C-alpha positions in Angstrom: -0.2 0.1 0.0 1.3 3.6 -1.0 1.1 6.4 1.3 -0.3 8.9 -1.3 -1.2 11.9 0.7 -1.1 15.9 -0.1 -3.1 19.2 0.3 -5.6 20.9 -2.0 -5.8 24.5 -2.2 -9.8 24.0 -3.1 -12.1 23.7 -0.1 -13.8 20.4 0.2 -17.3 19.8 1.0 -18.3 20.0 4.7 -20.7 17.1 4.5 -19.2 13.5 5.1 -19.9 11.6 1.6 -20.3 14.5 -0.6 -17.8 14.7 -3.6 -15.9 17.8 -5.0 -14.9 17.9 -8.3 -11.3 19.4 -9.1 -10.5 20.2 -12.8 -7.1 22.0 -12.2 -4.4 19.9 -11.2 -2.2 22.7 -9.7 -4.8 23.1 -6.9 -3.5 19.7 -5.6 0.2 19.5 -4.1 1.5 15.9 -3.3 3.4 15.4 -0.2 4.1 11.8 -1.1 2.8 9.3 -3.9 1.2 10.5 -6.9 -2.6 11.7 -7.3 -4.8 8.8 -8.4 -7.4 6.9 -7.1 -6.9 6.2 -3.5 -5.0 9.7 -3.1 -5.9 11.2 0.3 -6.0 15.3 0.5 -6.6 17.8 3.3 -7.8 21.4 2.6 -6.7 24.4 4.7 -9.7 23.6 7.2 -8.4 20.1 7.9 -11.1 18.5 6.2 -10.1 15.0 4.8 -11.1 13.8 1.2 -10.3 10.5 -0.9 -10.0 10.6 -4.6 -12.6 8.2 -5.9 -12.5 9.0 -9.8 -9.5 10.1 -11.8 -10.6 10.7 -15.5 -9.2 13.2 -18.3 -11.6 15.3 -20.5 -11.3 15.8 -24.4 -8.6 18.2 -23.9 -6.5 15.5 -22.0 -7.1 17.7 -18.9 -7.3 15.7 -15.4 -10.9 15.8 -13.4 -10.1 14.4 -10.1 -13.3 13.6 -8.1 -12.7 13.7 -3.9 -15.2 12.1 -1.5 -15.1 13.9 1.8 -14.5 11.4 4.8 -13.3 13.6 7.8 -14.4 16.8 9.3 -13.2 19.0 12.5 -9.6 17.9 12.2 -8.1 21.4 11.6 -5.8 21.7 14.5 -4.4 18.1 14.3 -4.1 17.9 10.4 -2.5 21.6 10.3 -0.1 20.7 12.7 1.0 17.6 11.0 1.5 19.2 7.6 3.3 22.1 8.7 6.2 19.3 10.1 9.1 19.0 7.9 9.6 15.4 6.8 
């Protein structure tokens, strides 16, 4: 199992199970691994999402769909992501 994790500059949905579509790959920063299905991201509020779909449009631009899995982790996640690894 890979540790595919990163951050996203887009705000994820604040409803568990809801999805957020990201069509601009520059909004995603990989800390480890590669952005693909199963990739875990955290937004600036500490909300966690998992990539459930990765496709490309007719111009070969990526389309990522992230499902919100966890909320209210602002303090813990920001402290973890602020560390140097």
